[in-house]
GULO-724949 format. One line per 5 residues: number of its first residue (from 1); their letters; for each residue x, y, z of C-alpha. Coordinates in steps of 0.2 Angstrom, whole numbers, padded with zeros to 4 digits. Layout:
N
NUM = A = X:Y:Z; ...
END
This chain:
431
1 = TFVPS = 0592:0817:0555; 0585:0813:0538; 0603:0810:0531; 0621:0810:0538; 0626:0827:0541
6 = KHACM = 0639:0826:0527; 0625:0825:0514; 0615:0840:0522; 0620:0852:0508; 0613:0840:0495
11 = FNLIL = 0597:0836:0505; 0594:0855:0507; 0595:0857:0489; 0583:0844:0485; 0571:0850:0498
16 = TGAIF = 0572:0868:0491; 0568:0860:0474; 0553:0851:0481; 0546:0866:0488; 0548:0876:0472
21 = GILYS = 0541:0862:0462; 0526:0859:0473; 0521:0878:0472; 0523:0879:0453; 0514:0862:0451
26 = IKAIF = 0499:0870:0460; 0500:0885:0448; 0500:0873:0434; 0484:0864:0440; 0476:0880:0441
31 = VVTQK = 0481:0885:0424; 0475:0869:0416; 0458:0869:0425; 0455:0888:0423; 0442:0885:0409
36 = RPKPW = 0431:0874:0420; 0417:0883:0430; 0425:0892:0445; 0419:0881:0459; 0427:0866:0451
41 = NWLLT = 0443:0876:0446; 0446:0881:0464; 0441:0864:0471; 0452:0854:0460; 0467:0866:0465
46 = VIYSS = 0463:0865:0483; 0461:0846:0483; 0478:0844:0473; 0487:0857:0485; 0480:0848:0501
51 = VTIGF = 0486:0831:0495; 0502:0836:0488; 0508:0847:0503; 0500:0835:0515; 0510:0820:0508
56 = FLWCY = 0526:0830:0507; 0525:0835:0525; 0521:0817:0530; 0537:0811:0520; 0548:0824:0528
61 = FTTQQ = 0543:0822:0546; 0543:0803:0544; 0561:0804:0537; 0566:0814:0553; 0565:0797:0562
66 = WEELR = 0578:0789:0551; 0588:0779:0563; 0573:0773:0573; 0564:0767:0557; 0580:0760:0549
71 = VNNQD = 0580:0748:0564; 0562:0745:0567; 0552:0748:0551; 0563:0748:0535; 0548:0747:0524
76 = LLDFA = 0540:0763:0531; 0556:0772:0529; 0558:0766:0511; 0540:0772:0507; 0543:0789:0515
81 = VGGFF = 0560:0791:0506; 0554:0785:0490; 0538:0796:0491; 0549:0811:0495; 0560:0809:0480
86 = TLAVT = 0546:0805:0469; 0536:0820:0474; 0552:0831:0473; 0557:0826:0455; 0540:0825:0448
91 = TLIIG = 0534:0842:0454; 0552:0850:0450; 0550:0844:0432; 0533:0852:0431; 0538:0867:0439
96 = VIHLL = 0554:0870:0428; 0543:0868:0412; 0530:0880:0419; 0544:0892:0424; 0551:0892:0406
101 = DDLVY = 0533:0898:0400; 0533:0912:0413; 0551:0917:0408; 0545:0919:0390; 0531:0930:0396
106 = LVRWI = 0543:0940:0407; 0555:0943:0392; 0540:0948:0381; 0533:0960:0394; 0551:0969:0396
111 = VRKFK = 0553:0970:0377; 0535:0978:0376; 0540:0990:0391; 0555:0996:0381; 0544:0999:0366
116 = KRSIK = 0532:1008:0377; 0518:0997:0372; 0504:0993:0385; 0501:0975:0389; 0488:0966:0399
121 = PNHEE = 0493:0955:0413; 0488:0937:0417; 0494:0931:0399; 0478:0939:0391; 0489:0943:0375
126 = DIVPA = 0491:0924:0373; 0473:0920:0372; 0469:0914:0354; 0453:0912:0346; 0441:0899:0353
131 = KKMSR = 0445:0880:0350; 0463:0884:0350; 0475:0881:0365; 0485:0896:0372; 0503:0894:0373
136 = SSFIT = 0503:0894:0392; 0490:0881:0393; 0499:0870:0380; 0516:0872:0389; 0508:0868:0406
141 = KVGLG = 0500:0852:0399; 0516:0847:0392; 0524:0849:0409; 0510:0839:0417; 0512:0825:0404
146 = VGGFI = 0531:0824:0407; 0527:0824:0426; 0515:0810:0424; 0529:0800:0414; 0542:0804:0428
151 = LGSFA = 0529:0799:0441; 0526:0782:0432; 0545:0779:0430; 0547:0781:0449; 0533:0770:0453
156 = WGLTK = 0541:0756:0443; 0559:0760:0449; 0554:0759:0467; 0545:0743:0466; 0550:0731:0451
161 = GKFGW = 0564:0741:0444; 0576:0739:0459; 0576:0721:0455; 0578:0722:0437; 0595:0715:0435
166 = KIFEH = 0603:0718:0419; 0619:0711:0411; 0631:0723:0403; 0644:0715:0392; 0661:0723:0386
171 = EIAFD = 0675:0716:0377; 0691:0724:0382; 0706:0723:0371; 0725:0725:0376; 0740:0722:0366
176 = NLPPE = 0750:0717:0381; 0738:0704:0387; 0746:0687:0388; 0738:0677:0374; 0733:0663:0387
181 = FDGAR = 0721:0676:0394; 0713:0680:0377; 0694:0676:0380; 0695:0676:0400; 0678:0679:0407
186 = IVQIS = 0677:0691:0421; 0661:0695:0430; 0661:0712:0441; 0648:0715:0454; 0648:0730:0465
191 = DFHLG = 0639:0740:0479; 0627:0726:0487; 0622:0738:0501; 0614:0723:0510; 0607:0733:0524
196 = SFKNN = 0594:0740:0511; 0587:0723:0507; 0584:0717:0525; 0580:0699:0523; 0572:0700:0505
201 = FEPLE = 0583:0685:0499; 0573:0679:0483; 0578:0694:0471; 0597:0693:0475; 0596:0674:0474
206 = EAVQM = 0590:0677:0456; 0605:0689:0453; 0617:0676:0460; 0610:0663:0448; 0612:0675:0433
211 = VNDLN = 0630:0677:0437; 0633:0659:0438; 0624:0656:0422; 0638:0667:0414; 0651:0654:0418
216 = PDYIF = 0664:0666:0423; 0682:0662:0425; 0684:0676:0439; 0671:0686:0449; 0677:0702:0456
221 = FTGDL = 0666:0712:0469; 0671:0730:0471; 0665:0735:0487; 0651:0742:0498; 0645:0725:0505
226 = INTYA = 0635:0735:0518; 0627:0751:0523; 0633:0754:0540; 0635:0739:0551; 0644:0722:0547
231 = TEAEA = 0630:0712:0555; 0619:0717:0540; 0628:0705:0530; 0627:0690:0541; 0611:0682:0534
236 = WIPVF = 0617:0684:0517; 0632:0673:0518; 0623:0657:0512; 0617:0667:0496; 0634:0674:0491
241 = RKLKA = 0643:0658:0494; 0633:0651:0480; 0643:0662:0468; 0654:0651:0457; 0669:0656:0447
246 = KKGKY = 0681:0643:0439; 0697:0652:0444; 0692:0662:0460; 0681:0676:0468; 0690:0692:0474
251 = SILGN = 0684:0707:0483; 0688:0724:0491; 0681:0737:0503; 0671:0751:0498; 0668:0768:0508
256 = HDYGY = 0652:0761:0517; 0662:0746:0523; 0670:0756:0537; 0656:0760:0548; 0658:0779:0544
261 = YGDTT = 0639:0783:0541; 0632:0779:0558; 0634:0785:0575; 0650:0776:0578; 0666:0779:0587
266 = DEEQE = 0683:0775:0580; 0685:0759:0589; 0667:0753:0583; 0672:0758:0565; 0688:0748:0566
271 = QIKLG = 0677:0733:0572; 0665:0736:0558; 0679:0735:0545; 0686:0719:0553; 0668:0712:0552
276 = VIEMN = 0666:0716:0534; 0682:0708:0530; 0677:0692:0539; 0660:0692:0531; 0668:0693:0514
281 = KRMDF = 0679:0678:0519; 0664:0668:0525; 0656:0671:0507; 0671:0663:0500; 0679:0679:0493
286 = QILVN = 0698:0682:0494; 0697:0700:0500; 0712:0711:0495; 0715:0724:0508; 0730:0734:0500
291 = EHAIL = 0736:0717:0494; 0738:0707:0478; 0735:0691:0470; 0743:0682:0455; 0730:0675:0443
296 = EHKGA = 0735:0660:0433; 0726:0656:0416; 0732:0642:0405; 0749:0643:0412; 0751:0662:0411
301 = KIGLL = 0751:0675:0425; 0744:0692:0427; 0743:0703:0443; 0727:0708:0453; 0729:0722:0465
306 = GVENW = 0715:0727:0477; 0716:0742:0487; 0706:0750:0502; 0694:0764:0498; 0702:0781:0491
311 = GESHW = 0690:0794:0486; 0693:0812:0480; 0679:0819:0491; 0684:0824:0509; 0668:0813:0513
316 = FPKIG = 0676:0797:0509; 0692:0788:0516; 0708:0789:0508; 0718:0774:0513; 0719:0765:0496
321 = DVAKA = 0738:0762:0494; 0743:0754:0477; 0762:0754:0482; 0758:0744:0498; 0747:0732:0487
326 = EENMP = 0762:0729:0475; 0775:0724:0489; 0784:0708:0485; 0773:0706:0469; 0783:0697:0455
331 = EVPFK = 0785:0705:0438; 0770:0702:0427; 0765:0708:0410; 0748:0714:0414; 0739:0721:0429
336 = ILLSH = 0721:0723:0435; 0717:0735:0449; 0701:0734:0460; 0697:0751:0468; 0680:0755:0473
341 = DPSHW = 0679:0774:0469; 0683:0779:0451; 0690:0796:0456; 0705:0786:0462; 0709:0782:0444
346 = DMHIQ = 0708:0800:0438; 0719:0806:0452; 0732:0793:0454; 0731:0779:0441; 0728:0786:0424
351 = GKRPD = 0743:0793:0416; 0753:0791:0432; 0753:0772:0433; 0754:0766:0415; 0759:0749:0422
356 = IDLTL = 0740:0747:0428; 0731:0742:0412; 0713:0739:0419; 0704:0747:0434; 0687:0740:0440
361 = SGHTH = 0677:0752:0451; 0659:0755:0457; 0653:0768:0470; 0643:0779:0458; 0627:0768:0457
366 = GAQMG = 0624:0778:0441; 0614:0789:0454; 0601:0775:0453; 0592:0787:0441; 0594:0791:0423
371 = LRIPG = 0588:0789:0405; 0595:0775:0394; 0592:0773:0376; 0605:0758:0372; 0618:0764:0359
376 = VLEIS = 0611:0781:0357; 0610:0790:0374; 0613:0789:0393; 0611:0803:0405; 0611:0803:0423
381 = PAALM = 0613:0816:0438; 0628:0806:0442; 0637:0816:0428; 0635:0831:0440; 0645:0822:0453
386 = FKRWA = 0658:0811:0444; 0669:0815:0430; 0666:0796:0424; 0651:0787:0432; 0647:0771:0422
391 = GLYFE = 0653:0759:0409; 0669:0758:0400; 0682:0772:0397; 0699:0771:0389; 0713:0784:0390
396 = GKQAL = 0728:0779:0379; 0731:0761:0383; 0723:0761:0401; 0705:0756:0404; 0692:0760:0418
401 = HINRG = 0676:0751:0420; 0663:0757:0432; 0649:0745:0438; 0632:0754:0442; 0630:0742:0457
406 = LGYLM = 0618:0729:0462; 0610:0737:0477; 0602:0754:0482; 0604:0767:0495; 0595:0782:0500
411 = IPGRI = 0583:0781:0486; 0575:0764:0488; 0574:0760:0470; 0581:0761:0452; 0573:0773:0441
416 = GMPPE = 0580:0771:0423; 0596:0765:0430; 0595:0746:0431; 0606:0736:0444; 0621:0729:0435
421 = ISLLT = 0630:0713:0432; 0645:0716:0421; 0653:0703:0409; 0670:0708:0404; 0679:0698:0392
426 = LKRQK = 0697:0701:0390; 0704:0700:0373; 0722:0700:0366; 0723:0715:0353; 0730:0710:0336
431 = A = 0745:0721:0330
END
């Protein structure tokens, strides 16, 4: 099938939106071209309809061969999936804007009916003197313009944008941080999803070099090394062994690291999990599987807890265990938790475990789609799915940082939501 059955509802919603958008975009093309001579008006509409519907059907039926193409022709699968989402979102935006115009027309029609005034159909009341544009034509052209911008954004995001690594920097201050850790530099990376890259090594080698250039004390990887199978990571071991941190590299498992998303048995899933753990070790990460480590910096010590995946949704494993990770842990004045899914923080950490000062998560990808105006605005469909979905959050004295991820999944790109390398500088907050 096109997507795992657990995501069928989401896919059906997108499919419905795509069909609605395509139909309305055809209507929009007809409205914009209606002043042309009739043969051209109809010809342009028919050409647009044929190309759009034909491409949509090709994308849809191609993606029905998901498993076969994932193994044998990932490039074709990426093109089909990318084309499907591009067409769906672009035409949906056009359709929604055009629908708003129709709703305005409907309201005016109802009001006039109540006033017992006659109206003429087909927007005739909106026709204004020559050389002026009707409201309907203006709104439709705005919709097409916005759709064109969205189309260009998708084209960039599905090609160059998915490798447009961006460094996000945060200073995070705590009053209980040992003074020796003041200025400690942490690089957080997350959600590699190496199965999506196949053997395209060069872009991620660039990301590795960018991390090393930050000269971090610690590197924390917060899960989702693979998509489905541990073997996806085998060829990448030499690349990620090049990651350098002065004080150590630590990692955890994400929801994709258990093999839940393929046609796998319970025994195969356990082997995949063990395989991912082994791959992390061969990449020189100290992987924490409901375990802890003690970090030493300039003679002082703080605690690092790493748990298995815990996600609020029933789709994801709930086996992260902070209590188990803390077993036999010495008393420390400050604790950092690595937990892949940020919903774990909301459900079990924030306000319930005040001894955990900083939690680092990933998982959301920022939906791999959004609009960012630095320092002004950042919006994403991820906000519909997650209470907290990217960046730094404080509740009282507890902090949560969510990394947008380096890789990509499902949508083979990054549209307005660049892949992230996080540089977190710990600061001792002055009294």
